[in-house]
N, C-alpha and C positions, 0 to 999 in steps of 0.2 A: 562609700561603702555598697558592697556587694554579697552575695549567698552562696555559700557552695557547697557541695554534700560531698561527703567519702565514705568508702566503702570500705565493710570490714578488710584489717590489716593495710589500708592504703597508707604512706608516710605523709604526715602534713609535712613538717620537719624535720632535716636531717640532721645529726652532730657535727657542728661545722658550717652549717649555711650561715648567712650571716642573716641577723634580726633587724627587718625593715615593716615585717605589719604585726596587727594586733588581730585575734582569731577570740571571738564568745562562743560558744561549745551553746545552739539554742536545745539541742535534744543529741542524744547518742552518747558516748564515751570514749577519752582518749587514755591510752596510755604515755608515761613519762619513765624511759628505760635508757640505760649504757646499754643495753644488749646481753647481760650478762646477769651482775646479781643487785641490781635496782630496777624494781617498778612501781611507780607513781599512778594510781587510775585517777584521771578526770571526770566529774559526773558535769550534767549540765547547770549551766552558768560560770563556770571556768572559763577564766582570762587568760590567755596562752600571749604570753611577751613582755608583760608589766617585770618579771623578775629579772630582767636583762635591760640594759642601755641600746640606745638605737646605732645597731651596723654591730652591736657586739657577734658574737658567734652564738649559737646556741650548744650547751654544755651535753645537753642528751638529744635523744630521738624523741618524736612526738609521733605516735599512731595510732589511727583510728579501730579502736575493742571493738567496735559495730559501728553501722553503719550511723553516721551523724550529719548533722547540719550547723552548718557554721557562719558567723558574718565576719566579715574581714575589712578590717579598716586599716589607713595609710601608718604607721609607726613612725616620726620624726623627731619628737620631742615628747615630753612629760605631758606637757599640752594635749597630746593624744590620748593619755590616757585620762585627762579628765574627761575631754568629748566622750570616750567610747562610754564612760561610767554616767555621765549627767545628759547625755543625748538619747540615752534607752532607760527613760524613769519605770521604765514600766517592768522591766525585768532586774534594774539595779541593786533591788533587795538580793535579790538572790545571785547578783555576782556577787556580791557582798559576800557573802555565807559561803558560796562556792571558793573565794579567793582562802577564806579561813581555813576552811576544811584541807584545801591546796597545800596550804602553810604548813597545818599538821603531821598530814602524812607526806610532807617535804622531812620534819622535824624524825618524823618517826622511820622513815627511809635512812637519816643520819645516824643514827643510834643504834639500829641494827648493823650499817655499817663497821660503829667504833666496835659495835660486837665481836663482829666478824673480823677485824681486825686484831681485839684484842685473844682472842679466842685463837688464831693463827700464831701469833707467838708464843702463845701459850704450849701450844701442842706442837713447836718445833724448839722450844726448851725442853719440854719433858721426852719429844723422840729424841733429842740428844743426847740426853740422861741413859735414854734405854739404849742408846749404842753402844754408848762407852762400857756399858753395861754386859755387853752380850760381846763385842771387843772382846774383854774378860774372860768370859766364857768358853769361846773359842781361840784365846790365848795367840790374838793381835793385836801388835800394835794401832788405838783409834787414831785416825785426820784429825786433824785441828783446824775445827772452822773457829776463825777469830770472831765471826759476824754476830755466829749466834750469842757470847758472853755479854755483845754488847749492844745488843736485840731487843726494842723496846715499844708498844705500842703509843701510839700518841694519845697524849692527853686528850679525854672526852669533852668535847667543844662545848663551850658554857652554855649554846646556843641551847644546846636541847632541854636544859635544866633553869634556868635564867630566867628574869621576868617577863622574856616576851613570848618564850614557851608556855610560860602560866595562862599570858592572855591569850594566844591563840588558842588555847584549849579550852579555855574559859567561854568566846565566844562561840566556839561549836559546843559545848557541853549548853550554853541559851539560846541555841540556835531559834530556833521556835516561838520564842518569849520574843528574839531581836527582830525577826522578820516582820512580825505583828503588831509590834510596838516601836520600836526604836528604830530600824532602815527606814519606813514609812515616814517618818516623820521629816527629813528633809534629804534629797539625794547629798547632800554634801555629807552625811553621816555614813551614806553607801563609800563616800568617795575617799573619805579616811581612812574606814575601812579597808579598801582594797588598797591604798599606798603602802600602811603599814606594813600588808599579808606581803606585797610587792617586797616592803624594804628588808624584812626577813625572807625571803628567800634569797633574793639576792648573797646576802652572806650564807645562809647552808645551801645554793650551790657550789659554791667556792669551795667551803670546807667539807663537801660530802664528796666532790672533786680531786680534793687532796687526800679525803678517807682510801680511794678507789685507788690511786693509784698508788698508795703506800703499801695495800694488801698487793697489786699488782707485780709492783717492784721486790718486796720482799719475796714472793713463789718465785720470782726468777733467780733473786739472788742465792734463794735457800734450794735450790733445784741440785745442783753437785751433792749438798748434804743428805737430799730427802733420796738420790740413785744411792749414794753409800751407804745410807740406814738401810734401806729396801732389803741389798744384798746383801748386806750382815742377820739381818731377819730372815729372811730366806733359806740359810745357811744351819741358822738357827731352829728353825721350821721343822728342813729335811732333818738334821740329826733328831728331833723330838719325834718325827713322826711315828717311832716304831711302838710310843709309849701314847696310844690313843686314848687312853683313862684321863690324861690330863688335857681337860679343853679350855684353853687359855682366853681373856677377854679376847674378844672380835672390837679392834676399833678403830674409826677413818680406815672400810676396810675400800670404800671405793678411791681414796687418795692410793693406798698400795696398787688397785688394778690399775688404775690409771699410770702411778710414775711406772708399773715395770712393761703395760705397754708400751711406753716410751709414743702413745700417739700425739698430731699437736697439740701446742696448747688451743688453739680454737676451738678442735674438737672435744679434747678432754673437759672445757669449758662449758660448754653448751651442755653435754649428756650430766657432767656434776649438775647443771643447772637445770634441768630433763627430770632430774630424778629426786631433786631436791620438792621440785615442784609437783611431780609425783605422790610422795612422801607423805608430801600435806594435804591432798584431798582425801576428803573421809570416803567419797564413792567411787573407788578408782572403776568400777564397773558403767562409769557412767556413759550416756551414748551420744552426749552433747559434742557440737562440733567442735569447740576449744579442746573437749577429752581426744577427742581422733587425730585432732594435727599433735597432741604432746604424744601422743601413743606411737604413732608413727617416727616422730624425732627421735622418741626413746631408742624407737629397732633402728633405726637408721646410726645411732651414735654406737648402740649395743653390738651390732654386727663389726663396725667398724673398728672397736675395740678386740675385739673377740681377736678378728684377724690378726691385727699388728700382736696381741699377746700369744697369739698362739708361734708365731712366726717368732718373737722373742724367746720364748720359751723351748725353741729348737736349737738355742743356741748355750743353754745352762742347762745344767740338772738341778737348778737348786729355784726350786718354784716354792714360793709364797706357797701357805694353807689357804690363806684368802683368794689367793687366784687361782688356786686348783678348787677354790666351792664355786668359783666363777664358769670354769671351763665346766665341772659336772654338772650344776646345777643351775647357771644364769645368777647366782647369787652376786648381789652386787652394794646389798648397803644392807646393815645390822639392824636401823630404826626399821626398813622398808621390812625386813623378814621378819622380824620381832628375835626375843633373848632368845627363848626355848630352841623357838628352830633353827637362828644362827646355829646354837650349842649341837644340835644332834647334824644337822649340816659338815659342820667339824667334824664330828668325831666319825662321821660315815664317809668324808671324802680321803681324810687319812687311812682310816683304817678298809678303806676299797679293796677290793679283790677282785681280779681279771679273770675272765673265763677261760680256763687252761686250754680249750679248743680254739682260741681266741675269733668265735662266730661272734659272741655276744658280745661288742661294746660300747662303750659311752665314748659321744662323741667324739670327744678329742681326741684319745683311741685312735678311733675310724680316719679319722685326719690325719692324726701323724703316721700310720700305715699305709696311705695314699704319697705321705710328703717322703716314706722312705720305699716308694716306688714299688709295697707289697698289694696294695692293691688300687684300680681304677675309681675316678670318682663314679659316681649317679649320673642318671640322665636329667637334662632339664627341663622344663615345664612342659616344652615344644617335642619333648620324647626324641631329643638330640641326647647321645653322649658325649664325651669330649673331641672326637676326632671329626668326630659328624659337623659338631659346634662350630671347629676349626674352619672346616668346609664350608661351612653357610656363612660365617664370616669370610671368608676368601670371596664367594661368592655375590656378597653385597660391598666388596671395598673394602671392608672395615680393615681387612690383612692383605698381606701381600704374601705371596705362596712363601717364599722363603721364611715370613716372620712365623706363619703356621707354622710350618715345619721346626722349627725352634722350640718353640711353645709346646709341642706333639709329646715333648719329653723332660719339659720342663715339670719338675715335681712340686715347685712352688705354684707356678701357673694355675695347676691342677686343684690343687689345694683353694685358692681364691675362688675357680670356678664352683668345686663344690659349698663352699662359704653363702654364695652371691646365690647361688640357685635351690640347689638340694635343702639345705639346711634351712634359709629362710623361708623355706615354700611348707618344709616339713614340721619344722618347730611350730607352726602356725595352727596348720593341720592337726597335728597331736595334741595339741592345746583344746581344737575341740570347741571353742567361743570363738569364734572369728573375729566379731565387733567389739568384743573387750580384749584382744591379745596384747600384752607385751612381752618379750622374752626373757625379762629380770624375774627371777623369784620374789612374789610378794606375797605378803600370811594370809591377804585375804582370797588368795587361789587356795588356799590348803584348805578342801573342806573336809578332809580326814585326815586321823593322824598321819604325819607323816613314816612312822616305825611300822605302818600299816598301809603306807602306798609305796615304798618303796620297791623298783622293781629291779634288783640285784640280777648279774649274772645267770645266780643260780636260782633264784625263782622265775626269771626267764623259760631258762634251759629245761627245770619242770614239770613249766607249763606244755611244753612244747614234747618232751616224753610224752604226758598224758595222753597227746592227740595223737603219736605215734603209736603210743600201746592199743590203738582201734586201730589207724588208718597207714599200717607200716610203712606203705606205698608211695605217701604222699608227697617226699623227695627226693623220688626217684623217677627217673625220665631215661627213654629206650634210647639209646645209642647206637650205633652202626659202628661196627669193623671188619675186617677180615686178617685171616689167618693163610696167607699164602705159602708159606710152611707146607701146611695139612692139607692143601689144598681147599681150603673153606674159602670161596670167595665174599660171602658176604655170610654175619654173623650180627645179629639185633644183642644186645643185652640190656640190662637196666640198672644206670646208672647212680648212685646216691650222691646229691650237692647239695649239701644242707645252708640256707640263705646265710646271710650275713642280717644279723638283728642290732639295728643301730640305737643307742636309748638319747632320746633330744634333752636339752636340757629345761625343760619345765614340767609345771607341775597338773598334767592332762588327762584326757578321758579318751585318745581314740589310737589306734592302731594301725598302720599304713601299711599297703602291700606297694612298694615304689615301683617295682620290678622285677621282672621274673628271669631274667637275664644279664648279662653284662654283651653288651656289643650284640654280635649276633652268633656269636657259639650257645649252645645248648648246656654244655659241660660246666657253665659259669654259676654263679652261687647266684641266687636274687637278694633283693637289696628291700630289708622291712625296718620299719620305725616305730618307734613308742616311749613314750615319755618314761622319763628314767622314774617322774611319781607318780603314780597310774591308779586314779581316783577308781575305776569301774574295776569290776573282776579280771581280775589276771588270766583267769586259765580260758572264760568265755571270748576272752581279747584274740587271745591266740588263736585258737577255733576261728573267730572271723577272718582274722590274717590268713592261714591254710587254706580255708574256702576261696580266698581270692587268689593264694595261689594258686591251686587246682586250674579254677576257670582259668585264668589268665594263660598257664602254662600249657595247657591243653590247643587253645586258642594261637601260641605261638606255634607249636607241634605242626598242628594240623595246617596254618596260615590262611590263604584264603578260602579254604573251603572248610573252615573251622564249623560252618553250618550246610555243607552237604550232606546229609541222613545219607547217602549212597557212598560216602566212606566215613563206617560209625566210629564216633568220639566221644567223649563224656560231652561236649559241646554240641554235638550235633545231635546226637541224642535227645537230651534237654531242650533243645531249643523243639525239636520236631512235636514232642511229647508237649509241652506248652504250647503249642500254633496251634497242634490238631486236638486237643482233650476233647473236645466237643462230639466229635465223631469216636472216641477211644470207647468201643464195647465193654472194656476192663472195670471201668472209673461209674461207679454210681451214679445220681443224678445229684445230692448234694456234698457229695466229693467234687462233679462238677463245679458245682456252684462256691463251694470252700474254692478252687483256683481260681474262680473270675475274680474272688472277692480281693482275695489275695495279688492276682494282676493287677488288679485295679487299684491297691495299696502300694504295689511295686512300682506304677505307672508304667507296666507292661515292659518294667528292665527282667529279661528271664536272668542276667546275673545274679540281682537281688534275689529274686525268688530260689535261685541254687542255692546262693549261700546261708538261706534262712534253712536250706530243707537238710544243709549239709550240717549243721551248728546241731538240727536235732540229732540227725543219723549218730552224730558222734556223741554226742551229750546223753541220748535218749534211747534209742535204737540199740546202739550197744549195748548197755547196760538194762537192757529187758523191759523197754517201757516204749511202745511201737505208738508212732508219730506219724510217719507217712505212709501216703495212699500206697498199693501197692506199684506203680509203674513209677514212681518215686525210689520207691526201695530197690526195685532192681535195678534202675541204671547205678542209681550209688554204689550198689553190694559188686557191680560188674565192674566199677572203674575205680572205685575207693576200698576195694575189699577188706573185708575183717583180717586182721590177724589172726593168729595159730589158735591162741588163746580164748577169744572171740566167738572166732567161729565153733570151737568146741562147744563154746556153752549158747550159742544161739543157735546151730545148727539142724537142731531137733524139732527148733519151733515150729509150728505151722507157718508163719509168715517168709520162714527161709530154709526150710525144706528143700521147696523146690528149687531154690537159688545156688542150695549148696552141692544138689544134684548136677546141675549143669557146669557148676567151678570144678565140681572133682574128673568131668569128662575132659572139662580145657588143661586142669592142673596136670593129668595122670599124662595127657600127650605131648603137652610143654617139659615136662620131665623124663620122660619115654626119650625124647629127640635128644635132649640135653643129656643123658644117659650115652645114646649113640654114638654123639660127637665125642663125648670125653672116651670110650673105650677106642674109639677111630685115632687119638692122639698119642692115646698111652700105646697104643700097637705101634705107632710109627716113634714115638720118643717122650716114656714116660716120665722123663726128668722136667720137660719143657710145656708142661699144662699151663696153658694162659692164663693169668691172675682174673679177666674178665671172665671166663668160661668158669673158674670158681665161685666167683664172685655172683654169678646166676644163679648156680648150684644153689646157693646159699639163699639168696633174693628166694627161690619159687619157693622154698620150705619156709620162709617166716611167717 
């Protein structure tokens, strides 16, 4: 006899190991599991081993559910069970009670498995009828799956409803009374109870193993039919997609998604089990270690399934509605999402309208754009883009140069890079609550009606237009070119490059400015991310994202001199103002104190202060509600000048009159210079005026 301790998650016995010991659980808890559908929790006093004969093999894994202490005894014959109970009279009553509790839990597991087997057979037969009906709709000959007509669930085991089951449940119902008045009378009563429970468990283990084998074998045999069924259903859904008013009943959506993706059975089973467990949890925001591990496991499975399903969708134009909902919203299960939400998601998915300009995209469309070579992947968390990431892998020996050269133009590898880097990080960040994040759509996350939260391309574009109506130059950036044919070696003009806005499949609260350019070229679009269901004010979030873009783009243009006041820029002047505000004679003592408190609140992060001021500038100052001090207003007006409409409205106010006077001088000078260049070019060749010059003339008049 020896005493051992197990840490949480440590394996006591694995399925297939030989039985040679008995273990009495003194403290803690164990879990008996098949690794998939069956989980039976064993509490203090449970004895592991009597359900098997010596030298048999364990049919299940036994894993510590928490830190546990056990007594280990040799097990060579039934006499060792007798010795284990009678040799520990102080805890024999607890052992007896726990043995019957374990037997009842095994009975419940067997009953649940029998129900699952019956439900599986019922679903296959129902789907087969649906399959034949849909084939008629499509005017095609249905395949004949002979095994389905003969498919029948195993008869429920008599053990679950016989006298032995009643006996076990009666022992558990009367546990307190038995422990107080029956078991203490003689350890023989305890021993008899343990032996009876062990005998019942032996029967249950065999029946449970047979039931689980039936379920797994049936799924395997039915796989060809399942693929045929979902292929036909995809075509029916595609044909019906134009009729978005008809919302069919979504049933077994997860099975459809997994079947479409074609992921390995191990991945599919583990993901299905995790979703089932998560669905049954009441508080899905709980921060326990078990929930944290479950969320991590769900996230890992989700991204694997998403990647596999995406590549499968590139091979066919027939995408089931459930899979479309999965791509757009992270939907995986109708129970987890709720019936009303599921119906809304379906209607939104089938009626989804893409952005006509192709700049505001759901994640699926963005990945498709990368796959087709029309866009490049985003940077990863180390700020490396796709080529830089490959160079790093070559440097560290992960890849050879030849492999890196091949991957550089491999669009499939680019999509995988995007999913495993940007998608996994941005999906979590836009969600907002990092500690409770799961990538699947969950009814408990819906804190605002879906129809009021949807961030459709139309609404997102309208929100950006509101910002650009004030700060017209937000997405313009200075670009250098030359017109050698007109003897103009240097010409700086402003080019507008609208960002890509990628809608993450979650219900979140944050917007991200992921990167300001692609690679090293300044005339490439920024990448911004936003939840497709946004719980906060969409207009305010877009203003925040534009503020971040303004700051980061200026830093990119200025390079290492972004803080050098000798080279004036938005960042250098703003940082100089915040660093030396105490010495600024234009600021009153009250304003200086407010700036001090603002910096403390922002932890001396100048970008955070700028973003807050930019939001006030766009949302308040532009509409005649002064919120900024004189210096902040002057810098913002200089580099984020109001559009023509707001200059006319605010230009005569005391706060903006001096700023407008200075701006008019600079504007007239620039207009005059452009006019001179235009006249020069028109004299030389009036039909060949560069588009860059015409665009710049238009820009200065906005």
